[in-house]
C-alpha positions as CSV (number, residue, x, y, z in Angstrom):
1,M,48.8,181.5,320.7
2,L,51.7,179.3,321.8
3,A,53.6,177.1,319.3
4,R,52.4,173.9,321.0
5,D,48.8,175.1,320.7
6,L,49.3,175.6,316.9
7,L,50.9,172.2,316.7
8,R,47.8,170.6,318.2
9,Q,45.3,172.8,316.4
10,Y,46.7,172.5,312.8
11,F,48.7,169.4,312.8
12,G,47.1,167.2,315.4
13,Y,50.2,166.4,317.4
14,E,50.6,166.7,321.2
15,D,54.3,167.4,321.3
16,F,57.3,168.4,319.2
17,R,59.9,166.0,318.0
18,P,63.6,166.4,319.1
19,G,65.1,169.7,317.8
20,Q,61.8,171.3,316.7
21,C,61.2,173.4,319.8
22,E,64.8,174.7,319.9
23,I,64.6,175.8,316.2
24,I,61.2,177.4,316.6
25,D,62.2,179.3,319.7
26,D,65.4,180.7,318.0
27,I,63.4,181.8,314.9
28,L,60.9,183.6,317.1
29,A,63.7,185.3,318.9
30,G,65.0,186.6,315.6
31,R,68.0,184.3,315.2
32,D,69.1,182.7,312.0
33,V,69.0,178.9,312.1
34,L,70.5,176.0,310.1
35,G,68.7,172.7,310.8
36,I,70.1,169.4,309.7
37,M,67.3,166.9,310.2
38,P,66.7,163.5,308.6
39,T,63.8,162.9,306.3
40,G,60.7,162.4,308.4
41,A,62.0,164.4,311.4
42,G,59.5,167.3,310.8
43,K,61.7,170.0,309.2
44,S,58.7,171.7,307.6
45,M,57.0,172.4,311.0
46,C,60.1,174.2,312.2
47,F,59.4,177.0,309.8
48,Q,55.6,176.6,309.2
49,I,54.7,177.2,312.9
50,P,56.8,180.3,313.4
51,A,55.5,181.6,310.1
52,L,52.0,181.5,311.6
53,M,53.2,183.4,314.7
54,M,55.2,186.2,313.0
55,D,53.7,189.4,311.8
56,G,54.6,189.3,308.1
57,I,55.0,186.8,305.2
58,T,57.4,183.8,305.1
59,I,59.0,183.2,301.7
60,V,59.9,179.5,301.4
61,I,62.5,178.9,298.7
62,S,62.0,175.4,297.3
63,P,63.7,173.7,294.3
64,L,60.8,171.8,292.7
65,I,57.3,172.5,291.6
66,S,56.1,169.1,292.9
67,L,57.6,169.8,296.3
68,M,55.8,173.2,296.5
69,K,52.5,171.7,295.4
70,D,52.7,168.9,298.0
71,Q,53.5,171.3,300.8
72,V,50.8,173.8,299.9
73,N,48.2,170.9,299.5
74,S,49.1,169.6,303.0
75,L,49.0,173.1,304.6
76,T,45.6,173.8,303.0
77,Q,44.2,170.4,304.3
78,N,45.4,171.4,307.7
79,G,43.5,174.7,307.5
80,I,46.6,177.0,306.8
81,A,46.3,179.3,303.8
82,A,49.4,179.1,301.7
83,A,50.4,179.7,298.0
84,F,53.1,178.8,295.6
85,I,54.4,180.8,292.7
86,N,56.1,179.0,289.8
87,S,55.9,178.3,286.1
88,S,52.9,176.0,286.4
89,L,50.7,179.1,287.1
90,T,49.1,181.3,284.5
91,D,49.8,185.1,284.7
92,S,46.4,185.7,286.3
93,Q,46.9,183.0,288.8
94,M,50.3,184.4,289.7
95,R,48.8,187.9,290.2
96,R,46.1,186.5,292.4
97,A,48.7,184.6,294.5
98,L,50.8,187.8,295.0
99,D,47.7,189.8,295.8
100,G,46.7,187.2,298.4
101,C,50.2,187.5,300.0
102,A,50.1,191.3,300.0
103,N,46.7,191.5,301.6
104,G,47.4,188.9,304.3
105,T,45.4,186.0,303.0
106,Y,48.6,183.8,302.9
107,K,51.2,183.5,305.6
108,L,53.5,181.3,303.5
109,V,54.4,181.6,299.9
110,Y,56.6,179.0,298.2
111,V,58.8,180.1,295.3
112,A,61.7,178.7,293.2
113,P,65.0,180.5,293.5
114,E,64.9,181.4,289.8
115,R,61.8,183.4,290.5
116,L,63.3,185.7,293.2
117,F,64.6,188.3,290.8
118,A,61.5,188.4,288.4
119,G,60.3,191.9,288.3
120,D,56.8,191.2,289.7
121,F,58.0,189.1,292.6
122,L,60.9,191.3,293.6
123,A,58.6,194.3,293.6
124,F,56.1,192.4,295.8
125,A,58.9,191.3,298.2
126,Q,60.3,194.9,298.5
127,N,56.9,196.3,299.3
128,T,55.7,193.6,301.8
129,N,56.6,192.8,305.3
130,I,58.8,189.7,304.9
131,S,59.4,188.2,308.4
132,M,61.3,185.1,307.4
133,L,63.2,183.7,304.4
134,T,63.3,179.9,304.6
135,V,65.6,177.9,302.3
136,D,64.4,174.3,301.9
137,E,66.8,171.6,300.6
138,A,69.6,174.0,301.5
139,H,72.4,171.7,300.4
140,C,71.6,172.8,296.9
141,I,73.6,175.9,297.5
142,S,76.9,174.1,297.9
143,Q,78.9,172.9,294.9
144,W,80.3,170.3,297.3
145,G,76.8,168.9,297.9
146,Q,75.0,166.3,295.8
147,D,72.4,168.6,294.1
148,F,74.2,171.8,293.4
149,R,71.9,174.5,291.8
150,P,73.6,177.8,290.9
151,S,70.4,179.7,291.3
152,Y,70.6,179.1,295.1
153,T,73.8,181.1,295.3
154,A,71.7,184.3,294.6
155,I,69.5,183.9,297.7
156,A,71.7,186.1,299.9
157,R,71.8,188.8,297.3
158,F,68.0,188.7,297.2
159,A,67.8,189.0,301.0
160,G,70.1,192.1,300.8
161,L,67.6,193.8,298.4
162,L,64.8,193.7,301.0
163,P,64.1,196.9,303.0
164,R,64.6,194.9,306.2
165,R,66.6,191.8,306.5
166,P,64.3,189.0,307.6
167,V,65.2,186.0,309.8
168,V,66.9,183.4,307.5
169,S,66.3,179.7,308.2
170,A,67.8,176.9,306.2
171,F,67.0,173.1,306.3
172,T,68.4,170.0,304.8
173,A,68.4,166.2,305.5
174,T,71.9,165.4,304.6
175,A,75.0,167.7,304.8
176,T,78.6,166.9,305.6
177,P,80.6,169.5,307.7
178,I,82.0,171.1,304.6
179,V,78.5,171.5,303.1
180,R,77.2,172.9,306.4
181,D,79.9,175.5,306.4
182,D,79.1,176.3,302.8
183,I,75.4,176.8,303.5
184,A,76.1,179.2,306.4
185,A,78.6,181.2,304.4
186,L,76.8,181.4,301.1
187,L,73.5,182.3,302.7
188,A,75.3,184.9,304.9
189,L,73.7,183.5,308.0
190,Q,74.3,185.7,311.0
191,N,75.4,183.9,314.2
192,P,73.2,181.0,313.2
193,R,71.9,178.3,315.6
194,L,73.2,175.0,314.1
195,L,71.0,172.1,315.1
196,I,71.8,168.6,314.0
197,S,69.1,166.3,315.3
198,G,70.9,163.2,314.2
199,F,71.0,161.4,310.9
200,D,69.8,158.0,312.1
201,R,66.6,156.5,310.7
202,P,66.1,153.4,313.0
203,N,63.2,152.1,311.1
204,L,65.2,151.6,307.9
205,H,66.8,148.3,307.2
206,F,70.0,148.5,305.0
207,E,71.3,145.8,302.8
208,V,73.8,145.5,300.0
209,R,73.8,142.6,297.5
210,K,76.0,141.7,294.6
211,P,73.9,139.3,292.6
212,A,74.8,137.5,289.4
213,D,71.4,138.3,288.0
214,K,70.1,141.7,289.2
215,Y,66.6,141.4,287.7
216,A,66.0,137.9,289.1
217,E,67.2,139.2,292.5
218,L,64.9,142.2,292.2
219,L,61.8,140.1,291.5
220,G,62.7,137.9,294.5
221,F,63.0,141.0,296.7
222,I,59.7,142.5,295.6
223,G,58.0,139.1,296.1
224,N,55.5,139.8,298.8
225,K,55.8,143.6,298.4
226,R,53.6,143.8,295.3
227,E,50.9,145.8,297.1
228,L,53.4,148.1,298.7
229,S,54.8,151.4,297.3
230,G,58.5,151.3,296.3
231,I,61.1,153.3,294.3
232,I,63.7,151.7,292.2
233,Y,66.6,153.9,291.2
234,C,68.7,153.3,288.0
235,N,71.8,155.1,286.8
236,S,70.5,155.8,283.2
237,R,67.4,156.6,281.3
238,A,67.8,153.6,279.1
239,L,67.9,151.3,282.1
240,V,64.8,152.9,283.6
241,E,62.9,152.2,280.3
242,E,64.1,148.7,280.1
243,L,63.5,147.8,283.7
244,C,60.0,149.4,283.8
245,D,58.9,147.5,280.7
246,K,60.1,144.2,282.3
247,L,58.3,144.8,285.5
248,I,55.0,145.7,283.7
249,L,55.4,142.5,281.6
250,D,55.8,140.6,284.8
251,G,52.4,141.9,286.1
252,L,53.7,144.7,288.4
253,M,52.1,148.1,288.6
254,A,55.2,150.2,287.6
255,S,55.7,153.6,286.1
256,R,58.8,155.5,285.0
257,Y,60.5,158.9,285.6
258,H,63.5,160.5,284.0
259,A,64.5,163.9,282.6
260,G,64.1,162.6,279.0
261,L,60.4,162.2,279.2
262,P,58.0,165.0,278.2
263,D,56.9,167.2,281.1
264,S,53.3,166.1,280.9
265,E,54.3,162.4,281.0
266,R,56.6,163.0,284.0
267,R,53.8,164.8,285.9
268,N,51.3,162.1,285.1
269,N,53.6,159.3,286.1
270,Q,54.5,161.0,289.3
271,D,50.8,161.5,290.1
272,D,50.1,157.8,289.4
273,F,52.7,157.0,292.0
274,L,51.5,159.5,294.5
275,F,47.9,158.4,294.1
276,D,48.9,154.7,294.4
277,R,47.7,154.0,290.8
278,A,51.3,152.8,290.3
279,R,52.9,150.9,293.1
280,I,56.5,151.1,291.8
281,M,58.4,154.1,290.4
282,V,61.4,153.2,288.3
283,A,63.5,156.4,288.1
284,T,66.8,158.1,287.7
285,N,67.9,160.5,290.5
286,A,65.8,163.2,288.8
287,F,62.9,161.8,290.8
288,G,62.2,162.2,294.5
289,M,63.5,165.4,296.0
290,G,60.6,166.7,298.1
291,I,58.2,163.9,297.3
292,D,56.2,163.8,300.5
293,K,54.8,160.3,300.0
294,S,54.6,158.8,303.5
295,N,54.0,155.1,302.7
296,V,57.1,154.2,300.6
297,S,57.9,150.8,302.0
298,Y,61.2,150.2,300.1
299,V,63.8,151.8,298.0
300,V,66.0,149.8,295.7
301,H,69.2,151.1,294.1
302,Y,69.6,149.0,291.0
303,N,73.1,150.5,290.6
304,M,75.7,151.9,292.9
305,P,75.0,155.7,293.5
306,K,77.7,158.3,293.1
307,D,78.1,159.2,296.7
308,I,76.8,158.5,300.2
309,E,74.9,161.8,300.4
310,A,72.8,161.0,297.3
311,Y,72.3,157.4,298.4
312,Y,71.1,158.3,301.9
313,Q,68.8,161.1,300.7
314,E,67.2,158.7,298.1
315,A,67.1,155.7,300.5
316,G,65.5,158.0,303.1
317,R,62.4,158.4,301.0
318,A,61.4,155.0,302.4
319,G,59.6,154.7,305.8
320,R,58.6,158.3,306.3
321,D,55.5,157.0,308.2
322,G,57.7,155.4,310.8
323,H,57.0,151.8,309.6
324,P,59.9,149.4,309.1
325,A,61.1,149.8,305.5
326,D,63.8,148.2,303.3
327,C,66.7,150.0,301.6
328,L,68.5,147.6,299.2
329,L,71.5,148.4,297.1
330,M,72.5,146.1,294.3
331,H,75.9,146.7,292.7
332,G,78.2,145.0,290.3
333,G,79.1,144.9,286.6
334,R,80.1,148.3,285.4
335,D,78.6,150.5,288.1
336,M,81.9,151.9,289.2
337,Q,83.1,152.6,285.6
338,T,79.7,154.3,284.9
339,N,80.0,156.6,287.8
340,L,83.6,157.4,287.0
341,W,82.5,158.3,283.5
342,F,79.8,160.7,284.8
343,I,82.4,162.4,287.0
344,E,84.8,162.8,284.1
345,Q,82.1,164.2,281.8
346,S,80.7,166.7,284.4
347,A,81.5,170.3,283.7
348,H,80.3,173.6,285.3
349,E,80.5,176.7,283.2
350,H,80.6,179.0,286.3
351,L,83.7,177.3,287.7
352,D,87.4,178.1,287.0
353,A,89.7,175.2,286.0
354,E,91.2,174.8,289.4
355,T,87.9,174.7,291.2
356,E,86.6,172.2,288.6
357,R,89.7,170.0,289.3
358,L,89.1,170.2,293.1
359,L,85.5,169.3,292.6
360,K,86.2,166.3,290.5
361,E,88.9,165.2,293.0
362,R,86.3,165.4,295.8
363,N,83.7,163.5,293.7
364,F,86.3,160.7,293.1
365,R,86.8,160.5,296.8
366,R,83.1,160.4,297.5
367,L,82.7,157.7,294.9
368,Q,85.4,155.7,296.7
369,D,83.5,156.1,300.0
370,M,80.4,154.8,298.3
371,A,82.3,151.8,296.9
372,M,83.6,151.1,300.4
373,Y,80.0,151.0,301.7
374,C,79.1,148.4,299.1
375,E,82.0,146.2,300.1
376,T,82.3,146.7,303.9
377,S,81.5,143.8,306.3
378,E,81.0,146.4,309.1
379,C,77.6,147.7,310.2
380,L,76.0,149.5,307.2
381,R,74.1,152.0,309.3
382,G,77.2,152.8,311.3
383,Y,79.2,153.4,308.1
384,I,76.6,156.0,307.0
385,L,76.4,157.7,310.3
386,R,80.2,157.9,310.7
387,Y,80.3,159.5,307.2
388,F,78.1,162.3,308.5
389,G,80.3,162.8,311.6
390,E,78.4,160.7,314.2
391,S,79.8,158.0,316.5
392,P,77.4,155.1,316.3
393,P,77.7,151.7,318.1
394,A,79.6,149.0,316.2
395,D,76.3,146.9,315.8
396,C,72.9,148.4,315.0
397,G,71.0,145.2,315.0
398,N,69.0,146.3,311.9
399,C,71.1,146.0,308.8
400,A,72.0,142.9,306.8
401,N,75.6,142.9,308.0
402,C,74.6,143.1,311.7
403,R,71.8,140.6,311.3
404,G,74.0,138.1,309.4
405,D,75.7,135.1,311.0
406,F,79.4,135.9,311.2
407,E,82.6,135.3,313.0
408,M,85.5,137.7,313.8
409,A,88.4,136.3,311.8
410,N,92.0,137.2,312.6
411,I,93.3,138.7,309.3
412,T,96.7,139.9,310.7
413,I,98.8,137.6,308.5
414,E,96.9,138.5,305.3
415,A,97.0,142.2,306.3
416,Q,100.8,142.0,306.6
417,K,101.0,140.4,303.2
418,V,98.9,143.2,301.7
419,L,100.9,146.0,303.3
420,S,104.2,144.4,302.4
421,C,103.0,144.1,298.8
422,V,102.1,147.8,298.7
423,V,105.5,148.7,300.0
424,R,107.3,146.5,297.4
425,M,105.2,147.9,294.7
426,R,106.5,151.3,295.9
427,E,103.0,152.7,296.5
428,R,102.4,153.2,292.8
429,F,99.4,151.0,292.0
430,G,95.7,150.6,292.8
431,A,93.8,147.9,294.7
432,G,93.2,145.8,291.6
433,M,96.9,145.4,290.8
434,V,97.9,144.8,294.4
435,S,95.3,142.0,294.5
436,A,96.5,140.5,291.2
437,V,100.1,140.4,292.4
438,L,99.2,138.8,295.7
439,R,97.2,136.1,293.9
440,G,100.0,135.6,291.4
441,A,98.0,136.5,288.4
442,N,99.8,135.7,285.1
443,S,99.1,138.8,283.1
444,A,101.2,140.5,280.4
445,R,101.1,143.8,282.3
446,I,102.4,142.3,285.5
447,R,105.3,140.6,283.6
448,E,106.0,143.8,281.7
449,L,106.4,145.8,284.9
450,G,108.4,143.0,286.5
451,L,106.0,142.7,289.4
452,D,106.1,138.9,289.1
453,K,109.6,139.1,290.5
454,L,108.5,140.6,293.8
455,A,108.7,138.6,297.0
456,T,105.0,139.1,297.6
457,Y,104.0,137.8,294.1
458,G,101.6,134.9,294.6
459,I,101.9,134.7,298.4
460,S,98.1,134.8,299.0
461,N,95.6,132.0,298.5
462,K,92.6,134.2,299.0
463,S,90.2,134.9,296.2
464,A,89.8,138.3,294.5
465,D,86.6,139.0,296.5
466,E,88.3,138.0,299.8
467,L,91.3,140.1,299.1
468,G,89.0,143.0,298.1
469,S,87.2,142.8,301.4
470,I,90.6,142.8,303.3
471,L,91.8,145.7,301.3
472,N,88.6,147.6,302.0
473,K,88.9,146.8,305.7
474,L,92.5,148.2,305.8
475,I,91.4,151.3,304.0
476,F,88.4,151.7,306.3
477,D,90.5,151.4,309.4
478,G,93.3,153.8,308.2
479,Y,96.1,151.2,307.6
480,L,95.9,152.1,303.9
481,I,95.1,155.3,302.1
482,K,93.4,155.4,298.7
483,T,94.2,158.5,296.7
484,A,91.3,160.6,295.3
485,D,92.5,160.3,291.7
486,R,90.7,159.1,288.6
487,L,92.7,155.9,288.9
488,P,93.4,155.8,292.7
489,I,96.5,154.2,294.1
490,L,97.2,152.7,297.5
491,R,99.6,154.1,300.0
492,L,100.5,153.2,303.6
493,G,98.5,154.9,306.3
494,K,100.0,156.1,309.6
495,K,98.7,153.0,311.3
496,A,100.4,150.5,308.9
497,A,103.5,150.2,311.0
498,D,101.4,149.0,313.9
499,I,100.8,145.8,312.0
500,L,104.0,145.5,310.0
501,K,106.3,146.1,313.0
502,G,104.3,146.7,316.1
503,G,102.7,143.4,316.6
504,E,99.1,144.7,316.4
505,Q,96.4,142.2,315.4
506,I,93.4,143.0,313.2
507,F,90.1,141.2,313.1
508,M,87.4,141.4,310.4
509,R,83.8,140.3,310.4
510,T,83.3,137.4,308.0
511,A,80.0,135.6,307.1
512,I,79.9,131.9,308.1
513,A,76.3,131.2,307.1
514,K,73.4,132.5,305.1
515,T,72.2,135.7,306.5
516,K,69.0,135.8,308.6
517,P,65.8,136.6,306.8
518,S,65.4,140.3,306.3
519,A,62.3,140.4,308.4
520,R,64.2,143.0,310.4
521,I,63.1,144.3,313.7
522,S,59.7,143.3,314.8
523,K,59.3,146.4,317.0
524,S,60.5,150.0,316.6
525,D,60.1,153.0,318.8
526,T,58.9,154.9,315.7
527,A,56.7,152.1,314.3
528,P,52.9,152.4,314.9
529,P,51.1,149.9,317.1
530,P,49.5,146.8,315.4
531,A,46.2,147.6,313.8
532,D,43.1,145.6,313.1
533,T,43.8,144.7,309.5
534,G,40.1,144.6,308.6
535,L,39.4,148.0,310.0
536,L,42.6,149.4,308.6
537,A,41.6,148.3,305.1
538,H,38.1,149.8,305.7
539,L,39.6,153.2,306.6
540,K,42.1,153.1,303.8
541,A,39.3,152.5,301.3
542,L,37.4,155.5,302.8
543,R,40.5,157.6,302.6
544,T,41.1,156.7,299.0
545,K,37.5,157.6,298.1
546,I,37.8,161.0,299.7
547,A,41.2,161.6,298.1
548,Q,39.9,160.7,294.7
549,K,37.0,163.1,295.0
550,Q,39.4,166.0,295.8
551,N,42.1,164.8,293.3
552,L,44.6,164.6,296.1
553,P,47.1,161.8,297.1
554,A,45.6,159.7,299.9
555,F,48.4,160.6,302.4
556,V,47.4,164.2,302.2
557,I,44.1,163.3,303.8
558,F,45.6,161.3,306.6
559,H,49.0,159.5,306.9
560,D,48.9,155.8,307.6
561,T,50.1,156.5,311.2
562,A,46.8,158.3,311.8
563,L,44.8,155.4,310.5
564,H,46.7,153.0,312.7
565,D,46.0,155.2,315.7
566,M,42.3,155.2,314.8
567,C,42.4,151.4,314.7
568,K,44.0,151.3,318.1
569,K,41.8,153.9,319.9
570,M,38.6,153.3,318.0
571,P,37.2,156.8,318.7
572,T,33.4,157.3,318.9
573,T,33.0,161.0,319.5
574,D,34.4,164.2,318.0
575,A,36.5,164.9,321.1
576,E,38.0,161.4,320.9
577,F,38.7,161.8,317.2
578,L,40.7,164.9,317.9
579,E,42.9,162.8,320.2
580,I,44.1,160.8,317.1
581,N,47.8,161.5,316.3
582,G,47.9,163.7,313.2
583,V,44.3,165.0,313.4
584,G,43.9,168.7,313.8
585,K,40.8,170.8,314.1
586,T,40.4,171.4,310.4
587,K,40.7,167.8,309.4
588,A,38.4,166.7,312.3
589,T,35.8,169.1,311.0
590,K,36.2,168.0,307.4
591,Y,36.5,164.2,307.8
592,G,35.6,163.4,311.4
593,K,32.0,162.3,310.8
594,A,32.9,160.1,307.8
595,F,35.7,158.2,309.7
596,L,33.7,157.9,312.9
597,D,30.8,156.5,310.9
598,A,33.2,154.0,309.2
599,I,34.6,152.9,312.5
600,E,31.1,152.4,314.0
601,E,29.9,150.6,310.9
602,F,32.9,148.2,311.1
603,K,32.3,147.6,314.8
604,N,28.6,146.8,314.2
605,H,29.5,144.5,311.3
606,K,32.1,142.7,313.3
607,T,29.6,142.3,316.2
608,T,27.0,140.9,313.8
609,D,29.5,138.4,312.4
610,N,30.4,137.2,315.9
611,T,26.8,136.8,316.8
612,D,26.1,134.8,313.7
613,K,29.1,132.5,314.4
614,H,28.0,131.8,318.0
615,G,24.2,132.1,317.5
């Protein structure tokens, strides 16, 4: 059977998304692959479909129990037999799962990297035809990535112990060039096909705010989103507890998740969120990897994250269903100091002193990149995409910076003042001290260092915030360089002479009025068509009822995009129901009659209502 036939039969889609076909073809040709695909781009189908077409078993290495459970549940609902092996199973359940793999019942088995060298699993793998080894969340193998897990580094050794080397496929949503190189090297990929399908998520609206009162700002943001699902990330367990309690007291359906909670409570709270019993999950970064919840409508970062990779992966948990979704980052207070402290306190037993130093230096630099994102007046989406090596347009039209009212201000004179001040301070100080000198701050430290005697002392009438924006612009454009130290200092970049001596002018976007409402784009290529809200609510209620009976999250039955398509096409026959986007044969057999009856019932009820009105 062809790959496209399997896509239609099991997953209910007519065609592949960009990049999927190329990866599947390479895997089937026996070539290793490395796929860098954003959340929602369909990474899982890139290995699930070839797994069905290959002779043996596919081992999927996955970092989290919850991720394995979600994937296996989804596969089972689509009529594909799969299993997972992890610490949540009893010994007898584990044996049954291994026996099912050995006798051909399962084509895919999900396993944590820590399990690979367990005696029973290694014996099974060495005596079974393993056709493919898939590494999900592959960035975890790199110490330069945001979720390094030492257990991932043993995957190549495991592959080397198999009687025959299988095809190795690796997938992640976010990876910088250095992380991509690390993945390929540490997994010992052989002449791999590298496919980067693009990092852009056009349905996500990005915004950064620096409010005086974060909690009041959060309540205002949630406002009309009370019935929608959202995640709020905090940088500490204590803040998670405090914020969750406040939200509950204010009548919001919130739950919490962090590593300090008992395992049972974490599982229950996660299930409450997945099953929509809790609309809001307040969490540390311990929550979210692999959470396949499709209807998360917003992600709020209550504090500045430690790097762009972590931020984009966490923000990307919004809008998986293709609907427009909001990604709000609030920063201020001690966010920067907190992240610096975390970097300083980090330690890795497996690293030598020099590697540890280099890692901290890189983490400082990544934190600076994150801080620049929070302060930039440029396009937020463009900033992220450039970070990952893409060349986006200057204006995306769907972030708070691009949708705001602004003017292009000539900041050449101010830039010359800043660069001259850095020169006169002998490139020995950071942005805060440069700003203080320019503003003529009367501090004991400035007087002690004699900086109040400089010609540039007090020559700027800009505020600290305005100077901060100008400094960030100069760093962003390469006129200044910020060192990657614990206390970074400013030095002139190669382009500085163009402004100081070459007569070049520099312009910066500055807000001139309150930003437009964050209603965002009204249309999106990825957004589903408008649905009859009455029918949509009717179908959602049916989906919830079915999901509760099976103790499954509602999105495992059907994603919202499928329900929207039902509202648009209003199918009346089994054949028409199979034409719904996301409905394969197994789901059509299981649920087709119930949903067709619900649509017919709604149509009849609507006809009766109209007759009564005009009778």
